[in-house]
N, C-alpha and C positions, 0 to 999 in steps of 0.2 A: 084859964091854960088849957088848950089842948093836951095831948101826949103827943106828939109831931119826933115820928124818927125817920131819920136817913138817911135812905138805904145806898146811895152810893155816897163810896168820898174819889174825888180826885185830886191828883199830885202831881202837879205837870210844874215843867219848866221854860219859862221865856227866851225869846235868841235874847233878850238883851240880862240876862242873867236871873231873872228876877224870879221870885218861885212860886207855884199858886197852888195852894188849898182851898179848897173850898168843897161844900158836901152837897149832894141834891136827894132831892126822897124819887124821882121816877124814873123809868129812861128816857122820856119825854127833855123833863129840863133837865138831865145829864145831856143828850144830842143837839138843846138848843142852848148849854153854856157854852158848847166847845164845836157847834157853831157860831158862838156869839166870837171866842177866842181864839180863832182860826191862826189866823194871820199874824198872832204876838205868840205863842206857840209853836215848842219844838214836838213837834207829835209823838218823835220816834222815843222821847222823853217822857212819853202819858201815861199814868199811873190813876187805873180804876179800881176798886174795893167793893165788890159788894157784901154789905157783908150780911144779906140775909143767904149766902150763898153758900150749899153742903159741904159739910170737911171735908169728906173726900172727895167733891169737883174739889174742892181746893186742890188738894193733897196733884191730884193729876194732876191741874194749869200750871202746876210747878215743875213739874216732871215736861221739858219741853228738845 
């Protein structure tokens, strides 16, 4: 088994109240997952965490 690391963590809420928690390795897989599930998701409840984002950028992204 190779060392597989997932970069993006997706936390979303579905239109029927479902909760989605999944991981994607790269941006293409992230975009594909969102496109496949877009009709089932509440898009303003979609949260994507980039685990490789620099800590200072994380701090600045919180200030909105």
